[in-house]
PDB file with SEQRES, HELIX, SHEET and CRYST1 records, atoms N, CA, C and O in Angstrom:
SEQRES   1 A   78  UNK UNK UNK UNK UNK UNK UNK UNK UNK UNK UNK UNK UNK          
SEQRES   2 A   78  UNK UNK UNK UNK UNK UNK UNK UNK UNK UNK UNK UNK UNK          
SEQRES   3 A   78  UNK UNK UNK UNK UNK UNK UNK UNK UNK UNK UNK UNK UNK          
SEQRES   4 A   78  UNK UNK UNK UNK UNK UNK UNK UNK UNK UNK UNK UNK UNK          
SEQRES   5 A   78  UNK UNK UNK UNK UNK UNK UNK UNK UNK UNK UNK UNK UNK          
SEQRES   6 A   78  UNK UNK UNK UNK UNK UNK UNK UNK UNK UNK UNK UNK UNK          
HELIX    1 AA1 UNK A    7  UNK A   12  1                                   6    
HELIX    2 AA2 UNK A   21  UNK A   33  1                                  13    
HELIX    3 AA3 UNK A   36  UNK A   42  1                                   7    
HELIX    4 AA4 UNK A   53  UNK A   61  1                                   9    
CRYST1    1.000    1.000    1.000  90.00  90.00  90.00 P 1           1          
ATOM      1  N   UNK A   1       6.618  27.025  58.725  1.00  0.00           N  
ATOM      2  CA  UNK A   1       6.414  27.968  57.628  1.00  0.00           C  
ATOM      3  C   UNK A   1       4.934  28.305  57.521  1.00  0.00           C  
ATOM      4  O   UNK A   1       4.084  27.428  57.675  1.00  0.00           O  
ATOM      5  N   UNK A   2       4.628  29.539  57.263  1.00  0.00           N  
ATOM      6  CA  UNK A   2       3.256  29.959  57.080  1.00  0.00           C  
ATOM      7  C   UNK A   2       2.703  29.389  55.773  1.00  0.00           C  
ATOM      8  O   UNK A   2       3.410  29.273  54.772  1.00  0.00           O  
ATOM      9  N   UNK A   3       1.434  29.043  55.816  1.00  0.00           N  
ATOM     10  CA  UNK A   3       0.813  28.505  54.611  1.00  0.00           C  
ATOM     11  C   UNK A   3       0.366  29.598  53.655  1.00  0.00           C  
ATOM     12  O   UNK A   3       0.357  29.377  52.444  1.00  0.00           O  
ATOM     13  N   UNK A   4       0.004  30.737  54.143  1.00  0.00           N  
ATOM     14  CA  UNK A   4      -0.403  31.835  53.287  1.00  0.00           C  
ATOM     15  C   UNK A   4      -1.917  31.926  53.142  1.00  0.00           C  
ATOM     16  O   UNK A   4      -2.666  31.024  53.517  1.00  0.00           O  
ATOM     17  N   UNK A   5      -2.320  33.034  52.590  1.00  0.00           N  
ATOM     18  CA  UNK A   5      -3.726  33.395  52.487  1.00  0.00           C  
ATOM     19  C   UNK A   5      -4.551  32.414  51.649  1.00  0.00           C  
ATOM     20  O   UNK A   5      -5.715  32.165  51.963  1.00  0.00           O  
ATOM     21  N   UNK A   6      -3.975  31.867  50.611  1.00  0.00           N  
ATOM     22  CA  UNK A   6      -4.730  31.029  49.680  1.00  0.00           C  
ATOM     23  C   UNK A   6      -4.331  29.555  49.757  1.00  0.00           C  
ATOM     24  O   UNK A   6      -4.471  28.821  48.779  1.00  0.00           O  
ATOM     25  N   UNK A   7      -3.840  29.131  50.902  1.00  0.00           N  
ATOM     26  CA  UNK A   7      -3.352  27.761  51.044  1.00  0.00           C  
ATOM     27  C   UNK A   7      -4.424  26.722  50.701  1.00  0.00           C  
ATOM     28  O   UNK A   7      -4.146  25.767  49.975  1.00  0.00           O  
ATOM     29  N   UNK A   8      -5.618  26.893  51.203  1.00  0.00           N  
ATOM     30  CA  UNK A   8      -6.661  25.882  50.955  1.00  0.00           C  
ATOM     31  C   UNK A   8      -7.015  25.799  49.471  1.00  0.00           C  
ATOM     32  O   UNK A   8      -7.265  24.707  48.961  1.00  0.00           O  
ATOM     33  N   UNK A   9      -7.039  26.937  48.769  1.00  0.00           N  
ATOM     34  CA  UNK A   9      -7.306  26.915  47.333  1.00  0.00           C  
ATOM     35  C   UNK A   9      -6.181  26.205  46.579  1.00  0.00           C  
ATOM     36  O   UNK A   9      -6.429  25.475  45.619  1.00  0.00           O  
ATOM     37  N   UNK A  10      -4.944  26.426  47.023  1.00  0.00           N  
ATOM     38  CA  UNK A  10      -3.799  25.820  46.343  1.00  0.00           C  
ATOM     39  C   UNK A  10      -3.698  24.317  46.606  1.00  0.00           C  
ATOM     40  O   UNK A  10      -3.083  23.591  45.825  1.00  0.00           O  
ATOM     41  N   UNK A  11      -4.292  23.853  47.693  1.00  0.00           N  
ATOM     42  CA  UNK A  11      -4.330  22.406  47.916  1.00  0.00           C  
ATOM     43  C   UNK A  11      -5.190  21.729  46.850  1.00  0.00           C  
ATOM     44  O   UNK A  11      -4.891  20.616  46.417  1.00  0.00           O  
ATOM     45  N   UNK A  12      -6.258  22.407  46.431  1.00  0.00           N  
ATOM     46  CA  UNK A  12      -7.148  21.877  45.396  1.00  0.00           C  
ATOM     47  C   UNK A  12      -6.607  22.142  43.992  1.00  0.00           C  
ATOM     48  O   UNK A  12      -6.757  21.312  43.096  1.00  0.00           O  
ATOM     49  N   UNK A  13      -5.985  23.287  43.808  1.00  0.00           N  
ATOM     50  CA  UNK A  13      -5.490  23.701  42.496  1.00  0.00           C  
ATOM     51  C   UNK A  13      -4.126  24.372  42.674  1.00  0.00           C  
ATOM     52  O   UNK A  13      -4.059  25.529  43.089  1.00  0.00           O  
ATOM     53  N   UNK A  14      -3.042  23.661  42.366  1.00  0.00           N  
ATOM     54  CA  UNK A  14      -1.705  24.247  42.579  1.00  0.00           C  
ATOM     55  C   UNK A  14      -1.425  25.477  41.721  1.00  0.00           C  
ATOM     56  O   UNK A  14      -0.453  26.189  41.972  1.00  0.00           O  
ATOM     57  N   UNK A  15      -2.252  25.739  40.718  1.00  0.00           N  
ATOM     58  CA  UNK A  15      -2.046  26.901  39.842  1.00  0.00           C  
ATOM     59  C   UNK A  15      -2.918  28.091  40.244  1.00  0.00           C  
ATOM     60  O   UNK A  15      -2.952  29.098  39.536  1.00  0.00           O  
ATOM     61  N   UNK A  16      -3.619  27.984  41.368  1.00  0.00           N  
ATOM     62  CA  UNK A  16      -4.470  29.072  41.830  1.00  0.00           C  
ATOM     63  C   UNK A  16      -3.660  30.365  41.895  1.00  0.00           C  
ATOM     64  O   UNK A  16      -2.524  30.331  42.369  1.00  0.00           O  
ATOM     65  N   UNK A  17      -4.177  31.476  41.454  1.00  0.00           N  
ATOM     66  CA  UNK A  17      -5.544  31.818  41.073  1.00  0.00           C  
ATOM     67  C   UNK A  17      -5.895  31.496  39.621  1.00  0.00           C  
ATOM     68  O   UNK A  17      -7.020  31.741  39.186  1.00  0.00           O  
ATOM     69  N   UNK A  18      -4.953  30.957  38.882  1.00  0.00           N  
ATOM     70  CA  UNK A  18      -5.253  30.523  37.516  1.00  0.00           C  
ATOM     71  C   UNK A  18      -6.090  29.251  37.597  1.00  0.00           C  
ATOM     72  O   UNK A  18      -5.988  28.497  38.564  1.00  0.00           O  
ATOM     73  N   UNK A  19      -6.912  29.016  36.588  1.00  0.00           N  
ATOM     74  CA  UNK A  19      -7.804  27.862  36.646  1.00  0.00           C  
ATOM     75  C   UNK A  19      -7.075  26.540  36.465  1.00  0.00           C  
ATOM     76  O   UNK A  19      -7.508  25.519  36.999  1.00  0.00           O  
ATOM     77  N   UNK A  20      -5.973  26.542  35.718  1.00  0.00           N  
ATOM     78  CA  UNK A  20      -5.240  25.310  35.475  1.00  0.00           C  
ATOM     79  C   UNK A  20      -3.848  25.638  34.935  1.00  0.00           C  
ATOM     80  O   UNK A  20      -3.464  26.801  34.812  1.00  0.00           O  
ATOM     81  N   UNK A  21      -3.116  24.588  34.623  1.00  0.00           N  
ATOM     82  CA  UNK A  21      -1.745  24.779  34.143  1.00  0.00           C  
ATOM     83  C   UNK A  21      -1.710  25.549  32.824  1.00  0.00           C  
ATOM     84  O   UNK A  21      -0.837  26.393  32.623  1.00  0.00           O  
ATOM     85  N   UNK A  22      -2.652  25.264  31.927  1.00  0.00           N  
ATOM     86  CA  UNK A  22      -2.664  25.962  30.636  1.00  0.00           C  
ATOM     87  C   UNK A  22      -2.828  27.470  30.815  1.00  0.00           C  
ATOM     88  O   UNK A  22      -2.137  28.257  30.168  1.00  0.00           O  
ATOM     89  N   UNK A  23      -3.743  27.867  31.694  1.00  0.00           N  
ATOM     90  CA  UNK A  23      -3.946  29.302  31.925  1.00  0.00           C  
ATOM     91  C   UNK A  23      -2.710  29.920  32.575  1.00  0.00           C  
ATOM     92  O   UNK A  23      -2.339  31.048  32.249  1.00  0.00           O  
ATOM     93  N   UNK A  24      -2.066  29.187  33.495  1.00  0.00           N  
ATOM     94  CA  UNK A  24      -0.839  29.674  34.119  1.00  0.00           C  
ATOM     95  C   UNK A  24       0.254  29.879  33.071  1.00  0.00           C  
ATOM     96  O   UNK A  24       0.927  30.910  33.070  1.00  0.00           O  
ATOM     97  N   UNK A  25       0.433  28.902  32.178  1.00  0.00           N  
ATOM     98  CA  UNK A  25       1.480  29.009  31.160  1.00  0.00           C  
ATOM     99  C   UNK A  25       1.193  30.150  30.192  1.00  0.00           C  
ATOM    100  O   UNK A  25       2.117  30.835  29.753  1.00  0.00           O  
ATOM    101  N   UNK A  26      -0.071  30.361  29.858  1.00  0.00           N  
ATOM    102  CA  UNK A  26      -0.432  31.489  28.999  1.00  0.00           C  
ATOM    103  C   UNK A  26      -0.098  32.806  29.696  1.00  0.00           C  
ATOM    104  O   UNK A  26       0.517  33.684  29.091  1.00  0.00           O  
ATOM    105  N   UNK A  27      -0.492  32.952  30.952  1.00  0.00           N  
ATOM    106  CA  UNK A  27      -0.193  34.176  31.695  1.00  0.00           C  
ATOM    107  C   UNK A  27       1.299  34.428  31.814  1.00  0.00           C  
ATOM    108  O   UNK A  27       1.762  35.560  31.668  1.00  0.00           O  
ATOM    109  N   UNK A  28       2.044  33.369  32.079  1.00  0.00           N  
ATOM    110  CA  UNK A  28       3.503  33.486  32.194  1.00  0.00           C  
ATOM    111  C   UNK A  28       4.114  33.934  30.865  1.00  0.00           C  
ATOM    112  O   UNK A  28       4.995  34.794  30.842  1.00  0.00           O  
ATOM    113  N   UNK A  29       3.649  33.353  29.768  1.00  0.00           N  
ATOM    114  CA  UNK A  29       4.155  33.727  28.446  1.00  0.00           C  
ATOM    115  C   UNK A  29       3.825  35.186  28.125  1.00  0.00           C  
ATOM    116  O   UNK A  29       4.692  35.944  27.692  1.00  0.00           O  
ATOM    117  N   UNK A  30       2.567  35.570  28.341  1.00  0.00           N  
ATOM    118  CA  UNK A  30       2.156  36.949  28.042  1.00  0.00           C  
ATOM    119  C   UNK A  30       3.002  37.946  28.825  1.00  0.00           C  
ATOM    120  O   UNK A  30       3.493  38.931  28.273  1.00  0.00           O  
ATOM    121  N   UNK A  31       3.166  37.678  30.123  1.00  0.00           N  
ATOM    122  CA  UNK A  31       3.910  38.583  30.985  1.00  0.00           C  
ATOM    123  C   UNK A  31       5.374  38.702  30.555  1.00  0.00           C  
ATOM    124  O   UNK A  31       5.957  39.785  30.617  1.00  0.00           O  
ATOM    125  N   UNK A  32       5.961  37.594  30.125  1.00  0.00           N  
ATOM    126  CA  UNK A  32       7.386  37.578  29.780  1.00  0.00           C  
ATOM    127  C   UNK A  32       7.688  38.161  28.405  1.00  0.00           C  
ATOM    128  O   UNK A  32       8.799  38.636  28.170  1.00  0.00           O  
ATOM    129  N   UNK A  33       6.705  38.132  27.479  1.00  0.00           N  
ATOM    130  CA  UNK A  33       7.040  38.453  26.090  1.00  0.00           C  
ATOM    131  C   UNK A  33       6.280  39.628  25.473  1.00  0.00           C  
ATOM    132  O   UNK A  33       6.636  40.081  24.386  1.00  0.00           O  
ATOM    133  N   UNK A  34       5.251  40.124  26.138  1.00  0.00           N  
ATOM    134  CA  UNK A  34       4.450  41.187  25.523  1.00  0.00           C  
ATOM    135  C   UNK A  34       4.394  42.421  26.416  1.00  0.00           C  
ATOM    136  O   UNK A  34       4.588  42.342  27.629  1.00  0.00           O  
ATOM    137  N   UNK A  35       4.128  43.548  25.796  1.00  0.00           N  
ATOM    138  CA  UNK A  35       3.905  44.777  26.559  1.00  0.00           C  
ATOM    139  C   UNK A  35       2.501  44.717  27.166  1.00  0.00           C  
ATOM    140  O   UNK A  35       1.692  43.868  26.791  1.00  0.00           O  
ATOM    141  N   UNK A  36       2.223  45.614  28.095  1.00  0.00           N  
ATOM    142  CA  UNK A  36       0.898  45.645  28.699  1.00  0.00           C  
ATOM    143  C   UNK A  36      -0.185  45.940  27.663  1.00  0.00           C  
ATOM    144  O   UNK A  36      -1.277  45.375  27.736  1.00  0.00           O  
ATOM    145  N   UNK A  37       0.098  46.799  26.719  1.00  0.00           N  
ATOM    146  CA  UNK A  37      -0.876  47.110  25.670  1.00  0.00           C  
ATOM    147  C   UNK A  37      -1.134  45.871  24.800  1.00  0.00           C  
ATOM    148  O   UNK A  37      -2.278  45.577  24.453  1.00  0.00           O  
ATOM    149  N   UNK A  38      -0.074  45.159  24.457  1.00  0.00           N  
ATOM    150  CA  UNK A  38      -0.236  43.942  23.654  1.00  0.00           C  
ATOM    151  C   UNK A  38      -1.014  42.868  24.416  1.00  0.00           C  
ATOM    152  O   UNK A  38      -1.836  42.159  23.836  1.00  0.00           O  
ATOM    153  N   UNK A  39      -0.748  42.753  25.719  1.00  0.00           N  
ATOM    154  CA  UNK A  39      -1.492  41.782  26.536  1.00  0.00           C  
ATOM    155  C   UNK A  39      -2.971  42.134  26.539  1.00  0.00           C  
ATOM    156  O   UNK A  39      -3.815  41.257  26.357  1.00  0.00           O  
ATOM    157  N   UNK A  40      -3.297  43.414  26.744  1.00  0.00           N  
ATOM    158  CA  UNK A  40      -4.710  43.830  26.738  1.00  0.00           C  
ATOM    159  C   UNK A  40      -5.365  43.525  25.394  1.00  0.00           C  
ATOM    160  O   UNK A  40      -6.505  43.061  25.355  1.00  0.00           O  
ATOM    161  N   UNK A  41      -4.666  43.778  24.304  1.00  0.00           N  
ATOM    162  CA  UNK A  41      -5.220  43.460  22.981  1.00  0.00           C  
ATOM    163  C   UNK A  41      -5.473  41.961  22.847  1.00  0.00           C  
ATOM    164  O   UNK A  41      -6.524  41.550  22.357  1.00  0.00           O  
ATOM    165  N   UNK A  42      -4.524  41.153  23.277  1.00  0.00           N  
ATOM    166  CA  UNK A  42      -4.679  39.703  23.198  1.00  0.00           C  
ATOM    167  C   UNK A  42      -5.859  39.222  24.042  1.00  0.00           C  
ATOM    168  O   UNK A  42      -6.624  38.356  23.616  1.00  0.00           O  
ATOM    169  N   UNK A  43      -6.000  39.790  25.239  1.00  0.00           N  
ATOM    170  CA  UNK A  43      -7.046  39.341  26.151  1.00  0.00           C  
ATOM    171  C   UNK A  43      -8.449  39.781  25.730  1.00  0.00           C  
ATOM    172  O   UNK A  43      -9.429  39.415  26.379  1.00  0.00           O  
ATOM    173  N   UNK A  44      -8.555  40.552  24.666  1.00  0.00           N  
ATOM    174  CA  UNK A  44      -9.869  40.898  24.113  1.00  0.00           C  
ATOM    175  C   UNK A  44     -10.502  39.720  23.371  1.00  0.00           C  
ATOM    176  O   UNK A  44     -11.695  39.733  23.069  1.00  0.00           O  
ATOM    177  N   UNK A  45      -9.684  38.696  23.080  1.00  0.00           N  
ATOM    178  CA  UNK A  45     -10.228  37.497  22.437  1.00  0.00           C  
ATOM    179  C   UNK A  45     -11.240  36.852  23.379  1.00  0.00           C  
ATOM    180  O   UNK A  45     -11.024  36.807  24.590  1.00  0.00           O  
ATOM    181  N   UNK A  46     -12.325  36.362  22.835  1.00  0.00           N  
ATOM    182  CA  UNK A  46     -13.416  35.854  23.664  1.00  0.00           C  
ATOM    183  C   UNK A  46     -13.095  34.536  24.361  1.00  0.00           C  
ATOM    184  O   UNK A  46     -13.735  34.207  25.360  1.00  0.00           O  
ATOM    185  N   UNK A  47     -12.136  33.782  23.871  1.00  0.00           N  
ATOM    186  CA  UNK A  47     -11.854  32.484  24.475  1.00  0.00           C  
ATOM    187  C   UNK A  47     -10.942  32.552  25.683  1.00  0.00           C  
ATOM    188  O   UNK A  47     -10.755  31.539  26.357  1.00  0.00           O  
ATOM    189  N   UNK A  48     -10.367  33.706  25.981  1.00  0.00           N  
ATOM    190  CA  UNK A  48      -9.500  33.803  27.153  1.00  0.00           C  
ATOM    191  C   UNK A  48     -10.333  34.063  28.396  1.00  0.00           C  
ATOM    192  O   UNK A  48     -11.335  34.776  28.346  1.00  0.00           O  
ATOM    193  N   UNK A  49      -9.918  33.485  29.500  1.00  0.00           N  
ATOM    194  CA  UNK A  49     -10.664  33.701  30.746  1.00  0.00           C  
ATOM    195  C   UNK A  49     -10.204  34.980  31.454  1.00  0.00           C  
ATOM    196  O   UNK A  49     -10.965  35.570  32.220  1.00  0.00           O  
ATOM    197  N   UNK A  50      -8.981  35.403  31.205  1.00  0.00           N  
ATOM    198  CA  UNK A  50      -8.510  36.666  31.772  1.00  0.00           C  
ATOM    199  C   UNK A  50      -9.057  37.807  30.928  1.00  0.00           C  
ATOM    200  O   UNK A  50      -9.180  37.672  29.711  1.00  0.00           O  
ATOM    201  N   UNK A  51      -9.383  38.911  31.550  1.00  0.00           N  
ATOM    202  CA  UNK A  51     -10.011  40.021  30.842  1.00  0.00           C  
ATOM    203  C   UNK A  51      -9.100  41.214  30.606  1.00  0.00           C  
ATOM    204  O   UNK A  51      -9.367  42.023  29.718  1.00  0.00           O  
ATOM    205  N   UNK A  52      -8.017  41.340  31.391  1.00  0.00           N  
ATOM    206  CA  UNK A  52      -7.155  42.517  31.231  1.00  0.00           C  
ATOM    207  C   UNK A  52      -5.778  42.244  31.821  1.00  0.00           C  
ATOM    208  O   UNK A  52      -5.582  41.294  32.579  1.00  0.00           O  
ATOM    209  N   UNK A  53      -4.838  43.093  31.456  1.00  0.00           N  
ATOM    210  CA  UNK A  53      -3.500  42.988  32.019  1.00  0.00           C  
ATOM    211  C   UNK A  53      -3.549  43.242  33.519  1.00  0.00           C  
ATOM    212  O   UNK A  53      -2.762  42.666  34.269  1.00  0.00           O  
ATOM    213  N   UNK A  54      -4.460  44.092  33.962  1.00  0.00           N  
ATOM    214  CA  UNK A  54      -4.610  44.353  35.398  1.00  0.00           C  
ATOM    215  C   UNK A  54      -4.990  43.088  36.154  1.00  0.00           C  
ATOM    216  O   UNK A  54      -4.454  42.811  37.227  1.00  0.00           O  
ATOM    217  N   UNK A  55      -5.918  42.325  35.589  1.00  0.00           N  
ATOM    218  CA  UNK A  55      -6.316  41.065  36.215  1.00  0.00           C  
ATOM    219  C   UNK A  55      -5.140  40.082  36.239  1.00  0.00           C  
ATOM    220  O   UNK A  55      -4.915  39.403  37.241  1.00  0.00           O  
ATOM    221  N   UNK A  56      -4.401  40.011  35.143  1.00  0.00           N  
ATOM    222  CA  UNK A  56      -3.230  39.130  35.087  1.00  0.00           C  
ATOM    223  C   UNK A  56      -2.220  39.521  36.165  1.00  0.00           C  
ATOM    224  O   UNK A  56      -1.688  38.653  36.857  1.00  0.00           O  
ATOM    225  N   UNK A  57      -1.956  40.806  36.311  1.00  0.00           N  
ATOM    226  CA  UNK A  57      -0.992  41.256  37.316  1.00  0.00           C  
ATOM    227  C   UNK A  57      -1.470  40.954  38.732  1.00  0.00           C  
ATOM    228  O   UNK A  57      -0.667  40.600  39.594  1.00  0.00           O  
ATOM    229  N   UNK A  58      -2.777  41.092  38.979  1.00  0.00           N  
ATOM    230  CA  UNK A  58      -3.321  40.729  40.295  1.00  0.00           C  
ATOM    231  C   UNK A  58      -3.134  39.241  40.564  1.00  0.00           C  
ATOM    232  O   UNK A  58      -2.769  38.848  41.673  1.00  0.00           O  
ATOM    233  N   UNK A  59      -3.381  38.425  39.564  1.00  0.00           N  
ATOM    234  CA  UNK A  59      -3.173  36.982  39.696  1.00  0.00           C  
ATOM    235  C   UNK A  59      -1.711  36.699  40.030  1.00  0.00           C  
ATOM    236  O   UNK A  59      -1.414  35.928  40.942  1.00  0.00           O  
ATOM    237  N   UNK A  60      -0.810  37.320  39.293  1.00  0.00           N  
ATOM    238  CA  UNK A  60       0.614  37.080  39.518  1.00  0.00           C  
ATOM    239  C   UNK A  60       1.047  37.528  40.908  1.00  0.00           C  
ATOM    240  O   UNK A  60       1.926  36.914  41.513  1.00  0.00           O  
ATOM    241  N   UNK A  61       0.438  38.590  41.416  1.00  0.00           N  
ATOM    242  CA  UNK A  61       0.789  39.088  42.750  1.00  0.00           C  
ATOM    243  C   UNK A  61       0.344  38.150  43.868  1.00  0.00           C  
ATOM    244  O   UNK A  61       0.875  38.227  44.976  1.00  0.00           O  
ATOM    245  N   UNK A  62      -0.624  37.259  43.602  1.00  0.00           N  
ATOM    246  CA  UNK A  62      -1.083  36.349  44.645  1.00  0.00           C  
ATOM    247  C   UNK A  62      -0.256  35.067  44.714  1.00  0.00           C  
ATOM    248  O   UNK A  62      -0.426  34.267  45.635  1.00  0.00           O  
ATOM    249  N   UNK A  63       0.636  34.869  43.746  1.00  0.00           N  
ATOM    250  CA  UNK A  63       1.483  33.677  43.766  1.00  0.00           C  
ATOM    251  C   UNK A  63       2.461  33.800  44.931  1.00  0.00           C  
ATOM    252  O   UNK A  63       3.077  34.849  45.118  1.00  0.00           O  
ATOM    253  N   UNK A  64       2.603  32.740  45.708  1.00  0.00           N  
ATOM    254  CA  UNK A  64       3.514  32.824  46.867  1.00  0.00           C  
ATOM    255  C   UNK A  64       4.947  33.139  46.439  1.00  0.00           C  
ATOM    256  O   UNK A  64       5.443  32.650  45.424  1.00  0.00           O  
ATOM    257  N   UNK A  65       5.562  33.940  47.221  1.00  0.00           N  
ATOM    258  CA  UNK A  65       6.962  34.277  46.982  1.00  0.00           C  
ATOM    259  C   UNK A  65       7.825  33.149  47.533  1.00  0.00           C  
ATOM    260  O   UNK A  65       7.413  32.440  48.451  1.00  0.00           O  
ATOM    261  N   UNK A  66       8.985  32.986  46.991  1.00  0.00           N  
ATOM    262  CA  UNK A  66       9.910  31.976  47.496  1.00  0.00           C  
ATOM    263  C   UNK A  66      10.522  32.425  48.810  1.00  0.00           C  
ATOM    264  O   UNK A  66      10.217  33.506  49.316  1.00  0.00           O  
ATOM    265  N   UNK A  67      11.376  31.598  49.349  1.00  0.00           N  
ATOM    266  CA  UNK A  67      12.021  31.976  50.607  1.00  0.00           C  
ATOM    267  C   UNK A  67      12.899  33.213  50.425  1.00  0.00           C  
ATOM    268  O   UNK A  67      13.449  33.455  49.350  1.00  0.00           O  
ATOM    269  N   UNK A  68      13.013  33.970  51.478  1.00  0.00           N  
ATOM    270  CA  UNK A  68      13.862  35.157  51.465  1.00  0.00           C  
ATOM    271  C   UNK A  68      15.319  34.733  51.595  1.00  0.00           C  
ATOM    272  O   UNK A  68      15.673  33.915  52.445  1.00  0.00           O  
ATOM    273  N   UNK A  69      16.127  35.287  50.762  1.00  0.00           N  
ATOM    274  CA  UNK A  69      17.557  34.975  50.801  1.00  0.00           C  
ATOM    275  C   UNK A  69      18.295  36.066  51.549  1.00  0.00           C  
ATOM    276  O   UNK A  69      18.007  37.254  51.406  1.00  0.00           O  
ATOM    277  N   UNK A  70      19.232  35.642  52.333  1.00  0.00           N  
ATOM    278  CA  UNK A  70      20.097  36.564  53.052  1.00  0.00           C  
ATOM    279  C   UNK A  70      21.543  36.198  52.738  1.00  0.00           C  
ATOM    280  O   UNK A  70      21.870  35.033  52.509  1.00  0.00           O  
ATOM    281  N   UNK A  71      22.378  37.189  52.732  1.00  0.00           N  
ATOM    282  CA  UNK A  71      23.799  36.907  52.559  1.00  0.00           C  
ATOM    283  C   UNK A  71      24.587  37.836  53.468  1.00  0.00           C  
ATOM    284  O   UNK A  71      24.123  38.906  53.861  1.00  0.00           O  
ATOM    285  N   UNK A  72      25.767  37.399  53.780  1.00  0.00           N  
ATOM    286  CA  UNK A  72      26.653  38.261  54.552  1.00  0.00           C  
ATOM    287  C   UNK A  72      28.072  38.023  54.086  1.00  0.00           C  
ATOM    288  O   UNK A  72      28.437  36.930  53.653  1.00  0.00           O  
ATOM    289  N   UNK A  73      28.829  39.039  54.184  1.00  0.00           N  
ATOM    290  CA  UNK A  73      30.209  39.004  53.731  1.00  0.00           C  
ATOM    291  C   UNK A  73      31.093  38.657  54.929  1.00  0.00           C  
ATOM    292  O   UNK A  73      30.948  39.220  56.013  1.00  0.00           O  
ATOM    293  N   UNK A  74      31.992  37.736  54.710  1.00  0.00           N  
ATOM    294  CA  UNK A  74      32.954  37.451  55.769  1.00  0.00           C  
ATOM    295  C   UNK A  74      34.296  37.132  55.145  1.00  0.00           C  
ATOM    296  O   UNK A  74      34.381  36.705  53.993  1.00  0.00           O  
ATOM    297  N   UNK A  75      35.322  37.344  55.911  1.00  0.00           N  
ATOM    298  CA  UNK A  75      36.684  37.119  55.438  1.00  0.00           C  
ATOM    299  C   UNK A  75      37.313  35.980  56.216  1.00  0.00           C  
ATOM    300  O   UNK A  75      37.060  35.785  57.405  1.00  0.00           O  
ATOM    301  N   UNK A  76      38.130  35.248  55.510  1.00  0.00           N  
ATOM    302  CA  UNK A  76      38.882  34.177  56.165  1.00  0.00           C  
ATOM    303  C   UNK A  76      40.357  34.405  55.925  1.00  0.00           C  
ATOM    304  O   UNK A  76      40.745  35.114  54.996  1.00  0.00           O  
ATOM    305  N   UNK A  77      41.136  33.831  56.722  1.00  0.00           N  
ATOM    306  CA  UNK A  77      42.585  33.953  56.512  1.00  0.00           C  
ATOM    307  C   UNK A  77      43.118  32.617  56.013  1.00  0.00           C  
ATOM    308  O   UNK A  77      42.565  31.556  56.302  1.00  0.00           O  
ATOM    309  N   UNK A  78      44.189  32.698  55.267  1.00  0.00           N  
ATOM    310  CA  UNK A  78      44.839  31.479  54.843  1.00  0.00           C  
ATOM    311  C   UNK A  78      44.832  31.209  53.424  1.00  0.00           C  
ATOM    312  O   UNK A  78      45.366  30.190  52.987  1.00  0.00           O  
TER     313      UNK A  78                                                      
END                                                                             
């Protein structure tokens, strides 16, 4: 299996590109429950390390995808 572009960073930090688990959980929550406008408003707070919804989406796009699933239809008798 290929390790991917950011394998060495993920060996040091499994939540890369997020700084840690807390930042990952915050990003996951924001993405799942708020609109892009609401996320941008929230990220204007000075204590957040993410600066915009665009940055959050870029971070999410770098997370490795799971294995590709394939299916096929077949018929059996009996």
